[in-house]
PDB file as gemmi writes it, atoms N, CA and C in Angstrom:
CRYST1    1.000    1.000    1.000  90.00  90.00  90.00 P 1                      
ATOM      1  N   MET A   1      12.325   4.808  -4.017  1.00  0.00           N  
ATOM      2  CA  MET A   1      12.657   4.060  -2.833  1.00  0.00           C  
ATOM      3  C   MET A   1      12.018   2.677  -2.940  1.00  0.00           C  
ATOM      4  N   ILE A   2      12.726   1.695  -2.467  1.00  0.00           N  
ATOM      5  CA  ILE A   2      12.227   0.318  -2.500  1.00  0.00           C  
ATOM      6  C   ILE A   2      11.683  -0.047  -1.118  1.00  0.00           C  
ATOM      7  N   TYR A   3      10.492  -0.629  -1.114  1.00  0.00           N  
ATOM      8  CA  TYR A   3       9.793  -1.018   0.102  1.00  0.00           C  
ATOM      9  C   TYR A   3       9.678  -2.541   0.150  1.00  0.00           C  
ATOM     10  N   SER A   4       9.736  -3.108   1.346  1.00  0.00           N  
ATOM     11  CA  SER A   4       9.513  -4.540   1.545  1.00  0.00           C  
ATOM     12  C   SER A   4       8.100  -4.729   2.072  1.00  0.00           C  
ATOM     13  N   VAL A   5       7.343  -5.627   1.452  1.00  0.00           N  
ATOM     14  CA  VAL A   5       5.957  -5.868   1.855  1.00  0.00           C  
ATOM     15  C   VAL A   5       5.942  -6.872   3.009  1.00  0.00           C  
ATOM     16  N   LEU A   6       5.436  -6.419   4.159  1.00  0.00           N  
ATOM     17  CA  LEU A   6       5.321  -7.283   5.338  1.00  0.00           C  
ATOM     18  C   LEU A   6       3.950  -7.919   5.468  1.00  0.00           C  
ATOM     19  N   GLY A   7       2.944  -7.252   4.920  1.00  0.00           N  
ATOM     20  CA  GLY A   7       1.585  -7.768   5.026  1.00  0.00           C  
ATOM     21  C   GLY A   7       0.665  -7.037   4.069  1.00  0.00           C  
ATOM     22  N   LYS A   8      -0.530  -7.572   3.903  1.00  0.00           N  
ATOM     23  CA  LYS A   8      -1.530  -6.898   3.079  1.00  0.00           C  
ATOM     24  C   LYS A   8      -2.917  -7.226   3.601  1.00  0.00           C  
ATOM     25  N   LYS A   9      -3.830  -6.315   3.331  1.00  0.00           N  
ATOM     26  CA  LYS A   9      -5.193  -6.457   3.817  1.00  0.00           C  
ATOM     27  C   LYS A   9      -6.135  -5.960   2.731  1.00  0.00           C  
ATOM     28  N   THR A  10      -7.173  -6.727   2.460  1.00  0.00           N  
ATOM     29  CA  THR A  10      -8.209  -6.299   1.531  1.00  0.00           C  
ATOM     30  C   THR A  10      -9.558  -6.436   2.230  1.00  0.00           C  
ATOM     31  N   GLY A  11     -10.495  -5.664   1.786  1.00  0.00           N  
ATOM     32  CA  GLY A  11     -11.814  -5.736   2.389  1.00  0.00           C  
ATOM     33  C   GLY A  11     -12.790  -4.839   1.660  1.00  0.00           C  
ATOM     34  N   ASN A  12     -13.981  -4.752   2.214  1.00  0.00           N  
ATOM     35  CA  ASN A  12     -14.981  -3.861   1.637  1.00  0.00           C  
ATOM     36  C   ASN A  12     -15.919  -3.385   2.736  1.00  0.00           C  
ATOM     37  N   PHE A  13     -16.591  -2.292   2.434  1.00  0.00           N  
ATOM     38  CA  PHE A  13     -17.555  -1.727   3.361  1.00  0.00           C  
ATOM     39  C   PHE A  13     -18.580  -0.938   2.555  1.00  0.00           C  
ATOM     40  N   THR A  14     -19.678  -0.614   3.183  1.00  0.00           N  
ATOM     41  CA  THR A  14     -20.716   0.184   2.544  1.00  0.00           C  
ATOM     42  C   THR A  14     -20.610   1.625   3.029  1.00  0.00           C  
ATOM     43  N   ASP A  15     -20.487   2.552   2.090  1.00  0.00           N  
ATOM     44  CA  ASP A  15     -20.432   3.974   2.412  1.00  0.00           C  
ATOM     45  C   ASP A  15     -21.767   4.389   3.031  1.00  0.00           C  
ATOM     46  N   LYS A  16     -21.729   4.943   4.238  1.00  0.00           N  
ATOM     47  CA  LYS A  16     -22.960   5.288   4.959  1.00  0.00           C  
ATOM     48  C   LYS A  16     -23.744   6.405   4.276  1.00  0.00           C  
ATOM     49  N   LYS A  17     -23.055   7.292   3.578  1.00  0.00           N  
ATOM     50  CA  LYS A  17     -23.744   8.412   2.934  1.00  0.00           C  
ATOM     51  C   LYS A  17     -24.378   8.009   1.604  1.00  0.00           C  
ATOM     52  N   THR A  18     -23.653   7.226   0.802  1.00  0.00           N  
ATOM     53  CA  THR A  18     -24.126   6.914  -0.550  1.00  0.00           C  
ATOM     54  C   THR A  18     -24.699   5.515  -0.693  1.00  0.00           C  
ATOM     55  N   GLY A  19     -24.375   4.617   0.236  1.00  0.00           N  
ATOM     56  CA  GLY A  19     -24.805   3.231   0.122  1.00  0.00           C  
ATOM     57  C   GLY A  19     -23.952   2.426  -0.844  1.00  0.00           C  
ATOM     58  N   GLU A  20     -22.910   3.056  -1.394  1.00  0.00           N  
ATOM     59  CA  GLU A  20     -22.027   2.396  -2.360  1.00  0.00           C  
ATOM     60  C   GLU A  20     -21.112   1.402  -1.648  1.00  0.00           C  
ATOM     61  N   ASN A  21     -20.891   0.234  -2.283  1.00  0.00           N  
ATOM     62  CA  ASN A  21     -19.968  -0.757  -1.755  1.00  0.00           C  
ATOM     63  C   ASN A  21     -18.554  -0.361  -2.170  1.00  0.00           C  
ATOM     64  N   ILE A  22     -17.676  -0.152  -1.206  1.00  0.00           N  
ATOM     65  CA  ILE A  22     -16.301   0.273  -1.446  1.00  0.00           C  
ATOM     66  C   ILE A  22     -15.365  -0.890  -1.153  1.00  0.00           C  
ATOM     67  N   THR A  23     -14.490  -1.214  -2.096  1.00  0.00           N  
ATOM     68  CA  THR A  23     -13.466  -2.242  -1.915  1.00  0.00           C  
ATOM     69  C   THR A  23     -12.129  -1.531  -1.721  1.00  0.00           C  
ATOM     70  N   PHE A  24     -11.316  -2.014  -0.770  1.00  0.00           N  
ATOM     71  CA  PHE A  24     -10.037  -1.366  -0.498  1.00  0.00           C  
ATOM     72  C   PHE A  24      -8.933  -2.401  -0.324  1.00  0.00           C  
ATOM     73  N   ALA A  25      -7.693  -1.917  -0.408  1.00  0.00           N  
ATOM     74  CA  ALA A  25      -6.521  -2.755  -0.143  1.00  0.00           C  
ATOM     75  C   ALA A  25      -5.440  -1.890   0.475  1.00  0.00           C  
ATOM     76  N   LYS A  26      -4.721  -2.461   1.423  1.00  0.00           N  
ATOM     77  CA  LYS A  26      -3.583  -1.794   2.043  1.00  0.00           C  
ATOM     78  C   LYS A  26      -2.396  -2.739   2.021  1.00  0.00           C  
ATOM     79  N   LEU A  27      -1.232  -2.178   1.755  1.00  0.00           N  
ATOM     80  CA  LEU A  27       0.021  -2.906   1.886  1.00  0.00           C  
ATOM     81  C   LEU A  27       0.733  -2.347   3.107  1.00  0.00           C  
ATOM     82  N   TYR A  28       1.262  -3.220   3.924  1.00  0.00           N  
ATOM     83  CA  TYR A  28       2.041  -2.831   5.086  1.00  0.00           C  
ATOM     84  C   TYR A  28       3.500  -3.066   4.723  1.00  0.00           C  
ATOM     85  N   VAL A  29       4.279  -1.980   4.681  1.00  0.00           N  
ATOM     86  CA  VAL A  29       5.635  -2.035   4.133  1.00  0.00           C  
ATOM     87  C   VAL A  29       6.647  -1.454   5.106  1.00  0.00           C  
ATOM     88  N   THR A  30       7.919  -1.834   4.911  1.00  0.00           N  
ATOM     89  CA  THR A  30       9.036  -1.245   5.648  1.00  0.00           C  
ATOM     90  C   THR A  30      10.005  -0.640   4.651  1.00  0.00           C  
ATOM     91  N   PHE A  31      10.769   0.337   5.144  1.00  0.00           N  
ATOM     92  CA  PHE A  31      11.775   0.969   4.294  1.00  0.00           C  
ATOM     93  C   PHE A  31      12.829   1.616   5.191  1.00  0.00           C  
ATOM     94  N   PRO A  32      14.057   1.750   4.680  1.00  0.00           N  
ATOM     95  CA  PRO A  32      15.111   2.387   5.472  1.00  0.00           C  
ATOM     96  C   PRO A  32      14.890   3.901   5.537  1.00  0.00           C  
ATOM     97  N   ASP A  33      15.274   4.489   6.658  1.00  0.00           N  
ATOM     98  CA  ASP A  33      15.183   5.936   6.842  1.00  0.00           C  
ATOM     99  C   ASP A  33      16.344   6.356   7.726  1.00  0.00           C  
ATOM    100  N   ASP A  34      17.111   7.325   7.268  1.00  0.00           N  
ATOM    101  CA  ASP A  34      18.295   7.769   8.010  1.00  0.00           C  
ATOM    102  C   ASP A  34      17.962   8.375   9.368  1.00  0.00           C  
ATOM    103  N   THR A  35      16.725   8.815   9.554  1.00  0.00           N  
ATOM    104  CA  THR A  35      16.353   9.463  10.817  1.00  0.00           C  
ATOM    105  C   THR A  35      15.808   8.476  11.849  1.00  0.00           C  
ATOM    106  N   VAL A  36      15.780   7.202  11.487  1.00  0.00           N  
ATOM    107  CA  VAL A  36      15.183   6.179  12.348  1.00  0.00           C  
ATOM    108  C   VAL A  36      16.199   5.083  12.619  1.00  0.00           C  
ATOM    109  N   GLU A  37      16.252   4.627  13.849  1.00  0.00           N  
ATOM    110  CA  GLU A  37      17.065   3.453  14.168  1.00  0.00           C  
ATOM    111  C   GLU A  37      16.253   2.238  13.769  1.00  0.00           C  
ATOM    112  N   GLY A  38      16.778   1.430  12.883  1.00  0.00           N  
ATOM    113  CA  GLY A  38      16.028   0.295  12.337  1.00  0.00           C  
ATOM    114  C   GLY A  38      15.351   0.708  11.041  1.00  0.00           C  
ATOM    115  N   GLU A  39      14.106   0.310  10.856  1.00  0.00           N  
ATOM    116  CA  GLU A  39      13.376   0.627   9.634  1.00  0.00           C  
ATOM    117  C   GLU A  39      12.059   1.313   9.958  1.00  0.00           C  
ATOM    118  N   CYS A  40      11.579   2.111   9.016  1.00  0.00           N  
ATOM    119  CA  CYS A  40      10.259   2.745   9.133  1.00  0.00           C  
ATOM    120  C   CYS A  40       9.203   1.785   8.607  1.00  0.00           C  
ATOM    121  N   VAL A  41       7.988   1.968   9.063  1.00  0.00           N  
ATOM    122  CA  VAL A  41       6.861   1.187   8.566  1.00  0.00           C  
ATOM    123  C   VAL A  41       5.769   2.136   8.099  1.00  0.00           C  
ATOM    124  N   GLU A  42       4.988   1.672   7.135  1.00  0.00           N  
ATOM    125  CA  GLU A  42       3.909   2.490   6.597  1.00  0.00           C  
ATOM    126  C   GLU A  42       2.803   1.574   6.084  1.00  0.00           C  
ATOM    127  N   ALA A  43       1.566   2.011   6.242  1.00  0.00           N  
ATOM    128  CA  ALA A  43       0.418   1.345   5.628  1.00  0.00           C  
ATOM    129  C   ALA A  43       0.056   2.177   4.405  1.00  0.00           C  
ATOM    130  N   VAL A  44       0.045   1.540   3.236  1.00  0.00           N  
ATOM    131  CA  VAL A  44      -0.158   2.248   1.978  1.00  0.00           C  
ATOM    132  C   VAL A  44      -1.417   1.727   1.294  1.00  0.00           C  
ATOM    133  N   SER A  45      -2.338   2.636   0.968  1.00  0.00           N  
ATOM    134  CA  SER A  45      -3.545   2.254   0.230  1.00  0.00           C  
ATOM    135  C   SER A  45      -3.204   2.077  -1.241  1.00  0.00           C  
ATOM    136  N   VAL A  46      -3.644   0.948  -1.804  1.00  0.00           N  
ATOM    137  CA  VAL A  46      -3.394   0.656  -3.217  1.00  0.00           C  
ATOM    138  C   VAL A  46      -4.672   0.129  -3.862  1.00  0.00           C  
ATOM    139  N   ASN A  47      -4.654   0.058  -5.182  1.00  0.00           N  
ATOM    140  CA  ASN A  47      -5.770  -0.488  -5.933  1.00  0.00           C  
ATOM    141  C   ASN A  47      -5.947  -1.959  -5.563  1.00  0.00           C  
ATOM    142  N   PRO A  48      -7.161  -2.387  -5.211  1.00  0.00           N  
ATOM    143  CA  PRO A  48      -7.385  -3.780  -4.809  1.00  0.00           C  
ATOM    144  C   PRO A  48      -6.985  -4.807  -5.879  1.00  0.00           C  
ATOM    145  N   ASP A  49      -7.203  -4.486  -7.149  1.00  0.00           N  
ATOM    146  CA  ASP A  49      -6.804  -5.413  -8.212  1.00  0.00           C  
ATOM    147  C   ASP A  49      -5.293  -5.568  -8.267  1.00  0.00           C  
ATOM    148  N   ARG A  50      -4.567  -4.465  -8.061  1.00  0.00           N  
ATOM    149  CA  ARG A  50      -3.102  -4.520  -8.071  1.00  0.00           C  
ATOM    150  C   ARG A  50      -2.586  -5.282  -6.851  1.00  0.00           C  
ATOM    151  N   ALA A  51      -3.253  -5.138  -5.716  1.00  0.00           N  
ATOM    152  CA  ALA A  51      -2.817  -5.819  -4.495  1.00  0.00           C  
ATOM    153  C   ALA A  51      -2.859  -7.336  -4.655  1.00  0.00           C  
ATOM    154  N   LYS A  52      -3.779  -7.840  -5.476  1.00  0.00           N  
ATOM    155  CA  LYS A  52      -3.872  -9.286  -5.710  1.00  0.00           C  
ATOM    156  C   LYS A  52      -2.596  -9.840  -6.330  1.00  0.00           C  
ATOM    157  N   GLU A  53      -1.870  -9.003  -7.074  1.00  0.00           N  
ATOM    158  CA  GLU A  53      -0.659  -9.432  -7.778  1.00  0.00           C  
ATOM    159  C   GLU A  53       0.592  -9.347  -6.908  1.00  0.00           C  
ATOM    160  N   ILE A  54       0.464  -8.808  -5.704  1.00  0.00           N  
ATOM    161  CA  ILE A  54       1.606  -8.589  -4.823  1.00  0.00           C  
ATOM    162  C   ILE A  54       1.516  -9.550  -3.645  1.00  0.00           C  
ATOM    163  N   SER A  55       2.655 -10.167  -3.326  1.00  0.00           N  
ATOM    164  CA  SER A  55       2.709 -11.139  -2.230  1.00  0.00           C  
ATOM    165  C   SER A  55       3.536 -10.594  -1.077  1.00  0.00           C  
ATOM    166  N   VAL A  56       3.256 -11.102   0.115  1.00  0.00           N  
ATOM    167  CA  VAL A  56       4.086 -10.778   1.270  1.00  0.00           C  
ATOM    168  C   VAL A  56       5.512 -11.225   0.959  1.00  0.00           C  
ATOM    169  N   GLY A  57       6.470 -10.364   1.234  1.00  0.00           N  
ATOM    170  CA  GLY A  57       7.874 -10.648   0.946  1.00  0.00           C  
ATOM    171  C   GLY A  57       8.369  -9.985  -0.331  1.00  0.00           C  
ATOM    172  N   ASP A  58       7.452  -9.526  -1.184  1.00  0.00           N  
ATOM    173  CA  ASP A  58       7.850  -8.842  -2.419  1.00  0.00           C  
ATOM    174  C   ASP A  58       8.490  -7.496  -2.105  1.00  0.00           C  
ATOM    175  N   LYS A  59       9.286  -7.017  -3.052  1.00  0.00           N  
ATOM    176  CA  LYS A  59       9.843  -5.666  -3.016  1.00  0.00           C  
ATOM    177  C   LYS A  59       9.074  -4.841  -4.031  1.00  0.00           C  
ATOM    178  N   VAL A  60       8.675  -3.634  -3.636  1.00  0.00           N  
ATOM    179  CA  VAL A  60       7.879  -2.773  -4.511  1.00  0.00           C  
ATOM    180  C   VAL A  60       8.422  -1.351  -4.499  1.00  0.00           C  
ATOM    181  N   ARG A  61       8.030  -0.611  -5.522  1.00  0.00           N  
ATOM    182  CA  ARG A  61       8.316   0.815  -5.618  1.00  0.00           C  
ATOM    183  C   ARG A  61       6.994   1.508  -5.909  1.00  0.00           C  
ATOM    184  N   PHE A  62       6.757   2.662  -5.301  1.00  0.00           N  
ATOM    185  CA  PHE A  62       5.521   3.412  -5.487  1.00  0.00           C  
ATOM    186  C   PHE A  62       5.786   4.701  -6.249  1.00  0.00           C  
ATOM    187  N   ASP A  63       4.867   5.066  -7.117  1.00  0.00           N  
ATOM    188  CA  ASP A  63       4.808   6.415  -7.676  1.00  0.00           C  
ATOM    189  C   ASP A  63       3.632   7.089  -6.997  1.00  0.00           C  
ATOM    190  N   ARG A  64       3.842   8.322  -6.549  1.00  0.00           N  
ATOM    191  CA  ARG A  64       2.795   9.056  -5.834  1.00  0.00           C  
ATOM    192  C   ARG A  64       2.497  10.366  -6.559  1.00  0.00           C  
ATOM    193  N   ASN A  65       1.255  10.841  -6.407  1.00  0.00           N  
ATOM    194  CA  ASN A  65       0.907  12.134  -6.981  1.00  0.00           C  
ATOM    195  C   ASN A  65       1.357  13.258  -6.043  1.00  0.00           C  
ATOM    196  N   GLN A  66       1.039  14.493  -6.384  1.00  0.00           N  
ATOM    197  CA  GLN A  66       1.491  15.633  -5.592  1.00  0.00           C  
ATOM    198  C   GLN A  66       0.899  15.664  -4.189  1.00  0.00           C  
ATOM    199  N   TYR A  67      -0.148  14.874  -3.947  1.00  0.00           N  
ATOM    200  CA  TYR A  67      -0.772  14.811  -2.625  1.00  0.00           C  
ATOM    201  C   TYR A  67      -0.299  13.612  -1.802  1.00  0.00           C  
ATOM    202  N   GLY A  68       0.601  12.806  -2.359  1.00  0.00           N  
ATOM    203  CA  GLY A  68       1.127  11.646  -1.660  1.00  0.00           C  
ATOM    204  C   GLY A  68       0.339  10.371  -1.877  1.00  0.00           C  
ATOM    205  N   LYS A  69      -0.725  10.432  -2.676  1.00  0.00           N  
ATOM    206  CA  LYS A  69      -1.535   9.240  -2.955  1.00  0.00           C  
ATOM    207  C   LYS A  69      -0.809   8.348  -3.963  1.00  0.00           C  
ATOM    208  N   VAL A  70      -0.794   7.046  -3.693  1.00  0.00           N  
ATOM    209  CA  VAL A  70      -0.141   6.094  -4.595  1.00  0.00           C  
ATOM    210  C   VAL A  70      -0.939   5.999  -5.894  1.00  0.00           C  
ATOM    211  N   ILE A  71      -0.241   6.207  -7.013  1.00  0.00           N  
ATOM    212  CA  ILE A  71      -0.887   6.121  -8.322  1.00  0.00           C  
ATOM    213  C   ILE A  71      -0.367   4.946  -9.137  1.00  0.00           C  
ATOM    214  N   CYS A  72       0.749   4.357  -8.691  1.00  0.00           N  
ATOM    215  CA  CYS A  72       1.328   3.209  -9.404  1.00  0.00           C  
ATOM    216  C   CYS A  72       2.166   2.388  -8.439  1.00  0.00           C  
ATOM    217  N   VAL A  73       2.063   1.065  -8.555  1.00  0.00           N  
ATOM    218  CA  VAL A  73       2.873   0.145  -7.754  1.00  0.00           C  
ATOM    219  C   VAL A  73       3.641  -0.734  -8.728  1.00  0.00           C  
ATOM    220  N   GLU A  74       4.955  -0.789  -8.546  1.00  0.00           N  
ATOM    221  CA  GLU A  74       5.814  -1.576  -9.429  1.00  0.00           C  
ATOM    222  C   GLU A  74       6.556  -2.633  -8.610  1.00  0.00           C  
ATOM    223  N   LEU A  75       6.497  -3.883  -9.058  1.00  0.00           N  
ATOM    224  CA  LEU A  75       7.299  -4.933  -8.426  1.00  0.00           C  
ATOM    225  C   LEU A  75       8.749  -4.745  -8.827  1.00  0.00           C  
ATOM    226  N   VAL A  76       9.647  -4.906  -7.865  1.00  0.00           N  
ATOM    227  CA  VAL A  76      11.080  -4.719  -8.136  1.00  0.00           C  
ATOM    228  C   VAL A  76      11.761  -6.065  -8.157  1.00  0.00           C  
TER     229      VAL A  76                                                      
END                                                                             
C-alpha cells in the first residue's frame, strides 16, 4: 500500500528506568481505505536516520514484521 506523508516528528527522551537517551521518529501518513469515507490516517514509528531522508509530501511504502512494526520504508 502506498502512503502519503503529511508530517513528521523527531525527538529524544531519557528512559526513566535505564537512563538511556532514546531517539525516535514518527511519520504521519494518509492512505485510502474502503471502509472509510475519505482517507485513513496513521502515525508510524520509523528509524530516525531513515526519517531524515523522507520529506513531507513524499509517497512511501512500508514493510512490517508479523507484529506490525515497520522494518523498512521505501520511497515510491
